[in-house]
Backbone as CSV, one residue per row, in Angstrom:
resi,resn,N_x,N_y,N_z,CA_x,CA_y,CA_z,C_x,C_y,C_z
1,MET,94.842,96.871,92.782,94.370,98.206,92.480,95.246,99.265,93.169
2,HIS,95.695,98.958,94.404,96.556,99.907,95.127,97.783,100.277,94.293
3,ASN,98.467,99.254,93.776,99.700,99.489,93.031,99.458,100.290,91.759
4,THR,98.379,100.001,91.065,98.044,100.731,89.837,97.787,102.191,90.147
5,LEU,97.030,102.450,91.191,96.741,103.834,91.575,97.998,104.556,92.044
6,CYS,98.834,103.873,92.808,100.066,104.505,93.295,101.000,104.849,92.146
7,GLU,101.068,103.990,91.154,101.896,104.286,89.981,101.331,105.481,89.207
8,ALA,100.003,105.539,89.076,99.371,106.682,88.404,99.645,107.976,89.163
9,ILE,99.607,107.921,90.480,99.907,109.094,91.306,101.354,109.525,91.094
10,LYS,102.259,108.562,91.166,103.685,108.845,91.004,103.976,109.507,89.654
11,GLU,103.327,109.018,88.603,103.561,109.509,87.248,102.619,110.655,86.855
12,ARG,101.700,111.007,87.771,100.716,112.081,87.550,99.849,111.840,86.316
13,HIS,99.317,110.628,86.232,98.393,110.277,85.153,96.958,110.315,85.667
14,LEU,96.050,110.795,84.837,94.631,110.733,85.170,94.203,109.273,85.221
15,VAL,93.188,108.995,86.006,92.598,107.663,86.025,91.110,107.767,85.755
16,GLU,90.595,106.707,85.180,89.170,106.595,84.868,88.675,105.302,85.482
17,PHE,87.486,105.322,86.048,86.926,104.123,86.651,85.416,104.257,86.762
18,HIS,84.781,103.128,86.950,83.345,103.108,87.222,83.162,103.172,88.729
19,TYR,82.237,104.008,89.164,81.916,104.130,90.583,80.407,104.250,90.666
20,GLY,79.779,103.233,91.228,78.328,103.186,91.150,77.951,102.938,89.697
21,SER,77.057,103.748,89.186,76.610,103.568,87.803,77.247,104.560,86.839
22,ALA,78.264,105.293,87.287,78.848,106.340,86.452,80.356,106.174,86.287
23,ILE,80.856,106.690,85.199,82.297,106.728,84.943,82.837,108.038,85.506
24,ARG,83.975,107.962,86.187,84.629,109.155,86.745,86.024,109.286,86.130
25,VAL,86.456,110.511,85.897,87.809,110.806,85.465,88.377,111.779,86.489
26,VAL,89.508,111.399,87.095,90.049,112.174,88.212,91.563,112.311,88.129
27,GLU,92.080,113.294,88.861,93.505,113.439,89.123,93.757,112.785,90.489
28,PRO,94.386,111.612,90.525,94.592,110.933,91.805,95.700,111.611,92.612
29,HIS,95.444,111.839,93.888,96.428,112.498,94.751,96.932,111.604,95.884
30,MET,96.057,110.727,96.403,96.456,109.944,97.574,95.607,108.678,97.688
31,VAL,96.250,107.580,98.064,95.557,106.367,98.484,95.865,106.203,99.964
32,ALA,94.808,106.088,100.768,94.992,106.032,102.216,93.808,105.341,102.870
33,CYS,93.990,104.960,104.128,92.864,104.488,104.932,92.152,105.716,105.471
34,ASN,90.846,105.752,105.299,90.090,106.888,105.833,89.814,106.683,107.313
35,GLU,89.113,107.617,107.905,88.865,107.559,109.347,88.055,106.343,109.768
36,ALA,87.344,105.715,108.806,86.570,104.507,109.106,87.387,103.238,108.879
37,GLY,88.654,103.382,108.436,89.513,102.229,108.226,89.398,101.589,106.857
38,HIS,88.755,102.259,105.915,88.596,101.742,104.562,89.579,102.419,103.620
39,TYR,90.177,101.643,102.708,91.063,102.248,101.716,90.255,103.116,100.765
40,ALA,90.785,104.306,100.525,90.085,105.268,99.674,91.092,106.016,98.811
41,LEU,90.583,106.540,97.719,91.349,107.399,96.838,90.877,108.828,97.068
42,SER,91.804,109.717,97.366,91.505,111.146,97.426,91.927,111.715,96.084
43,ALA,90.988,112.342,95.391,91.249,112.769,94.022,90.491,114.041,93.689
44,TRP,90.998,114.735,92.681,90.334,115.913,92.136,89.467,115.434,90.981
45,PHE,88.142,115.556,91.137,87.185,115.125,90.116,87.214,116.106,88.951
46,LEU,87.377,115.566,87.748,87.396,116.390,86.542,86.103,116.296,85.751
47,ARG,85.695,115.064,85.447,84.512,114.897,84.606,83.933,113.499,84.792
48,GLY,82.713,113.367,84.342,81.994,112.106,84.448,80.736,112.307,85.273
49,GLY,80.129,111.217,85.648,78.907,111.288,86.440,79.194,111.664,87.877
50,SER,78.486,112.671,88.367,78.640,113.071,89.760,77.385,113.811,90.198
51,SER,76.828,113.376,91.305,75.633,114.044,91.830,75.989,115.273,92.658
52,SER,77.288,115.438,92.946,77.686,116.550,93.815,78.241,117.750,93.041
53,GLY,77.954,117.816,91.751,78.309,119.019,91.009,79.595,118.928,90.217
54,GLY,80.257,120.076,90.060,81.422,120.206,89.191,82.708,119.709,89.792
55,GLN,83.785,120.216,89.250,85.111,119.784,89.667,85.362,120.069,91.151
56,GLY,86.210,119.232,91.743,86.551,119.433,93.147,87.027,118.152,93.796
57,TRP,87.321,118.242,95.086,87.833,117.104,95.854,86.748,116.068,96.080
58,ARG,87.113,114.801,95.892,86.209,113.687,96.165,87.014,112.564,96.818
59,GLU,86.295,111.735,97.544,86.865,110.529,98.150,86.115,109.339,97.575
60,TYR,86.862,108.362,97.064,86.268,107.169,96.478,86.791,105.940,97.209
61,LEU,85.883,105.125,97.720,86.292,103.877,98.355,86.808,102.933,97.280
62,LEU,87.977,102.350,97.504,88.535,101.441,96.519,87.616,100.248,96.288
63,SER,86.912,99.835,97.320,85.996,98.693,97.194,84.831,98.986,96.252
64,GLY,84.551,100.261,95.978,83.461,100.633,95.082,83.900,100.933,93.658
65,MET,85.199,100.859,93.402,85.737,101.180,92.081,85.876,99.916,91.245
66,THR,85.479,100.007,89.972,85.665,98.908,89.035,86.184,99.464,87.716
67,MET,86.713,98.582,86.891,87.176,98.920,85.545,88.148,100.109,85.544
68,LEU,89.122,100.051,86.444,90.127,101.104,86.556,91.009,101.127,85.307
69,ARG,91.227,102.324,84.779,92.097,102.496,83.613,92.954,103.732,83.831
70,VAL,94.253,103.601,83.628,95.174,104.724,83.727,95.272,105.370,82.355
71,SER,95.051,106.669,82.304,95.072,107.421,81.050,96.494,107.809,80.674
72,ASP,96.703,108.098,79.405,97.978,108.670,78.962,98.056,110.146,79.324
73,GLU,96.901,110.753,79.599,96.836,112.180,79.935,97.410,112.412,81.333
74,THR,98.207,113.453,81.475,98.825,113.766,82.764,98.261,115.068,83.328
75,PHE,98.602,115.335,84.595,98.217,116.592,85.231,99.452,117.220,85.865
76,ALA,99.367,118.524,86.104,100.543,119.310,86.497,101.032,119.033,87.917
77,GLY,100.145,118.817,88.851,100.555,118.626,90.236,99.397,118.821,91.176
78,PRO,99.693,118.989,92.466,98.645,119.095,93.482,97.685,120.257,93.238
79,ARG,96.439,120.011,93.541,95.387,121.029,93.474,95.348,121.803,94.789
80,PRO,94.773,123.010,94.756,94.635,123.796,95.990,93.868,123.010,97.056
81,GLY,94.348,123.093,98.262,93.697,122.411,99.378,94.220,121.010,99.634
82,TYR,95.172,120.560,98.838,95.732,119.220,99.031,96.568,119.186,100.301
83,ASN,96.324,118.165,101.133,97.070,117.976,102.376,97.875,116.685,102.257
84,PRO,99.173,116.761,101.960,99.960,115.547,101.761,100.120,114.684,103.010
85,THR,99.819,115.209,104.185,99.914,114.404,105.404,98.694,113.509,105.586
86,GLY,97.609,113.809,104.884,96.378,113.052,105.037,95.456,113.631,106.093
87,GLY,96.026,114.309,107.080,95.224,114.929,108.133,94.392,113.909,108.898
88,GLN,93.349,114.381,109.546,92.470,113.503,110.323,91.626,112.605,109.426
89,LYS,91.315,113.081,108.224,90.462,112.314,107.320,91.153,111.054,106.808
90,PHE,92.472,111.125,106.601,93.241,109.993,106.086,94.443,109.736,107.004
91,PRO,94.226,109.062,108.131,95.302,108.891,109.114,96.433,107.946,108.682
92,ILE,96.165,107.023,107.741,97.197,106.088,107.278,97.349,106.235,105.778
93,VAL,98.437,106.860,105.345,98.671,107.118,103.927,99.460,105.969,103.312
94,HIS,98.956,105.446,102.207,99.618,104.342,101.488,100.564,104.921,100.419
95,CYS,100.090,105.888,99.643,100.931,106.598,98.661,100.288,107.938,98.377
96,ARG,101.128,108.884,97.903,100.635,110.246,97.687,101.532,110.982,96.712
97,LEU,101.003,112.117,96.226,101.815,113.005,95.401,102.936,113.554,96.244
């Protein structure tokens, strides 16, 4: 899954996956270990099931993602607020925009 996500990030392709009981469509920006040591995807949520409202930054644990699909649809680049260093939240970056 890491390699698929990193390739999608490199090529700026949207990804779709199941997370919990809902499908999410996101602009992937970074795969990294979070502060708890778990691999996570930092992404801009576009559409799909979400209890936290509309578009915006989300963190998805890779262990909770299933049925990952890379879309043919692309995105322009980093969203406002993107921190390519990962900051304190993502101390170990695996791949990024």
